[in-house]
C-alpha positions as CSV (number, residue, x, y, z in Angstrom):
1,M,-79.7,-56.0,65.2
2,T,-82.9,-57.9,65.6
3,S,-83.5,-61.2,67.4
4,I,-86.1,-63.8,68.1
5,T,-86.7,-66.0,71.2
6,Y,-87.8,-69.6,71.0
7,R,-87.9,-72.0,74.0
8,D,-86.1,-69.4,76.1
9,K,-83.2,-69.0,73.8
10,T,-82.5,-65.7,72.0
11,I,-81.2,-66.0,68.5
12,Q,-79.6,-62.9,66.8
13,L,-80.7,-62.3,63.2
14,A,-79.1,-60.5,60.3
15,S,-79.9,-59.3,56.8
16,H,-79.7,-61.8,54.0
17,V,-80.0,-64.7,56.5
18,Y,-83.2,-66.8,56.8
19,E,-85.2,-65.7,59.8
20,P,-86.3,-68.8,61.8
21,A,-90.0,-69.5,61.3
22,E,-92.4,-72.4,61.6
23,D,-90.1,-74.8,59.6
24,S,-87.1,-73.9,61.8
25,F,-89.1,-74.4,65.0
26,L,-90.4,-77.8,63.8
27,L,-86.8,-78.9,63.0
28,V,-85.6,-77.7,66.5
29,D,-88.4,-79.7,68.1
30,A,-87.6,-82.8,66.0
31,L,-83.9,-82.4,67.0
32,L,-84.7,-82.2,70.7
33,E,-86.8,-85.5,70.3
34,N,-84.1,-87.3,68.3
35,I,-80.7,-86.1,69.6
36,R,-78.8,-88.4,71.9
37,N,-76.5,-87.3,74.7
38,G,-73.0,-87.0,73.3
39,D,-74.0,-87.1,69.6
40,R,-71.6,-85.5,67.1
41,V,-73.9,-83.2,65.1
42,L,-73.6,-81.4,61.8
43,E,-76.1,-78.8,60.8
44,V,-76.0,-78.2,57.0
45,G,-77.2,-74.8,55.7
46,C,-77.4,-73.4,59.2
47,G,-78.7,-69.8,58.5
48,S,-78.8,-68.2,61.9
49,G,-77.6,-71.4,63.6
50,I,-80.8,-71.9,65.6
51,V,-80.6,-75.7,65.4
52,S,-77.0,-75.8,66.4
53,V,-77.7,-73.6,69.4
54,F,-80.1,-76.1,70.7
55,A,-77.9,-79.1,69.8
56,S,-75.0,-77.7,71.7
57,D,-76.7,-78.3,75.0
58,I,-76.7,-82.1,74.4
59,A,-74.2,-83.0,71.7
60,S,-70.5,-83.6,72.3
61,I,-69.6,-81.6,69.2
62,V,-71.6,-79.4,66.9
63,V,-70.4,-78.1,63.5
64,A,-72.5,-76.0,61.2
65,T,-72.0,-75.1,57.5
66,D,-73.5,-72.5,55.2
67,R,-72.6,-71.1,51.8
68,N,-73.8,-67.6,52.7
69,P,-71.1,-65.5,54.4
70,Y,-73.8,-63.4,56.1
71,A,-75.2,-66.6,57.6
72,V,-71.8,-67.8,58.7
73,R,-71.2,-64.5,60.5
74,C,-74.7,-64.6,62.1
75,A,-74.4,-68.2,63.3
76,A,-70.9,-67.5,64.7
77,G,-72.4,-64.5,66.6
78,N,-74.9,-66.9,68.1
79,G,-72.0,-69.0,69.4
80,V,-72.0,-71.7,66.7
81,T,-68.9,-73.3,65.3
82,V,-69.5,-72.7,61.6
83,V,-67.7,-73.4,58.3
84,L,-68.2,-71.4,55.1
85,T,-68.7,-74.2,52.5
86,D,-71.3,-75.6,50.1
87,L,-73.3,-78.2,51.9
88,Y,-70.5,-80.3,53.6
89,A,-67.7,-79.9,51.0
90,G,-64.3,-80.4,52.5
91,L,-65.5,-81.8,55.9
92,K,-63.7,-84.8,57.3
93,G,-64.9,-87.3,59.8
94,T,-68.4,-88.7,60.6
95,F,-71.4,-87.4,62.5
96,D,-74.1,-89.2,64.5
97,L,-76.8,-86.7,63.5
98,I,-76.9,-84.5,60.4
99,V,-79.7,-81.9,60.3
100,F,-80.8,-80.0,57.2
101,N,-83.5,-77.4,56.4
102,P,-82.9,-77.2,52.7
103,P,-84.3,-74.6,50.3
104,Y,-87.3,-76.7,49.4
105,L,-89.7,-74.4,47.6
106,P,-90.3,-75.2,44.0
107,T,-89.0,-72.1,42.2
108,S,-89.2,-71.1,38.5
109,K,-86.6,-68.9,37.0
110,N,-88.8,-65.8,37.2
111,E,-89.6,-66.4,40.9
112,R,-86.0,-66.2,42.0
113,L,-85.1,-63.3,44.3
114,G,-81.5,-62.9,43.4
115,G,-78.4,-62.8,45.5
116,W,-78.1,-64.6,48.8
117,D,-81.8,-64.8,49.3
118,D,-82.0,-67.5,46.7
119,L,-79.9,-69.8,48.8
120,M,-82.6,-69.8,51.5
121,L,-85.6,-70.5,49.3
122,D,-84.8,-71.7,45.8
123,G,-85.3,-75.4,45.6
124,G,-85.3,-75.5,41.8
125,P,-88.3,-76.4,39.6
126,D,-89.4,-79.3,41.8
127,G,-88.0,-78.1,45.1
128,R,-85.6,-81.0,45.3
129,R,-82.4,-79.7,43.5
130,T,-80.4,-79.0,46.7
131,I,-81.8,-82.1,48.5
132,A,-80.5,-84.3,45.7
133,R,-77.0,-82.8,46.0
134,F,-77.2,-83.2,49.8
135,L,-78.0,-86.9,49.6
136,K,-75.3,-87.7,47.0
137,G,-72.4,-88.0,49.6
138,I,-74.3,-88.1,52.9
139,W,-73.5,-91.8,53.5
140,E,-69.8,-91.0,53.9
141,L,-70.4,-88.5,56.6
142,L,-72.7,-90.7,58.8
143,S,-71.3,-92.8,61.5
144,P,-72.6,-96.4,61.9
145,G,-76.1,-96.0,63.1
146,G,-76.1,-92.3,62.1
147,R,-79.3,-90.4,61.5
148,V,-80.4,-87.5,59.2
149,L,-83.2,-85.1,60.1
150,M,-84.4,-83.2,57.0
151,L,-87.3,-80.9,56.7
152,V,-89.4,-81.1,53.6
153,S,-92.7,-79.5,52.4
154,S,-95.7,-81.1,50.8
155,L,-94.9,-78.7,47.9
156,T,-91.6,-80.5,47.5
157,G,-93.1,-84.0,47.2
158,V,-92.6,-85.9,50.5
159,S,-92.8,-89.4,48.9
160,E,-90.3,-88.4,46.2
161,V,-87.8,-87.1,48.9
162,S,-88.4,-90.3,50.9
163,R,-87.6,-92.4,47.9
164,S,-84.4,-90.4,47.2
165,M,-83.4,-90.9,50.8
166,Q,-84.0,-94.6,50.5
167,D,-82.0,-94.7,47.3
168,A,-79.2,-93.1,49.3
169,G,-79.3,-96.1,51.6
170,L,-81.3,-94.6,54.5
171,A,-84.3,-96.2,56.2
172,V,-86.9,-93.3,56.3
173,E,-89.7,-92.4,58.6
174,P,-91.6,-89.1,59.3
175,V,-91.0,-87.9,62.9
176,S,-92.7,-84.5,63.1
177,E,-95.2,-82.5,61.1
178,S,-97.2,-79.3,61.1
179,R,-99.9,-78.0,58.8
180,H,-100.1,-74.5,57.5
181,F,-102.6,-72.8,55.1
182,F,-100.5,-73.4,52.1
183,E,-98.4,-76.5,52.9
184,Q,-97.6,-79.3,55.3
185,L,-94.1,-79.4,56.8
186,I,-92.6,-82.7,57.6
187,V,-89.3,-83.7,59.2
188,L,-88.0,-87.0,57.8
189,K,-85.5,-89.1,59.7
190,G,-83.2,-91.3,57.7
191,S,-81.1,-93.9,59.5
192,K,-78.0,-95.6,58.3
């Protein structure tokens, strides 16, 4: 079994589970800047559970979800309370902070990897397919004053995602970003 260490926390990794990289670390940093003591946190599409591991130091409750059974097993091994479900299907109650690192890469049919690996990367032709599904019911899961932190790429169309978040009833602002040779990563915060 392999692992990575970020900010003095060691995260166990597994096959068929997204290995935390620049996008994950940017989202962790944004979380640490935006989480409030006692928040109820939901991490959607948790992969290894790295965001939830950091949230658990501050939040009153942390729940993570993933559709990939390998990710669920991996996150649970990292001490995360995790539910096997698509996005947030079947969850009840509200959360103060919902964090999501969606599959945001624009992907054509011939670029798909197949199997569980597509869940990590395949954002559909414009990179926004899963983001659109995520935003559809998010309002019901947010507590009054609740916030969403979502990572997007310049390849996905930041203004288009911002507009979709606004259409879902969220006030949107960028809170973190990093530049890489092929893209810019941005964490958008949406507030209820």
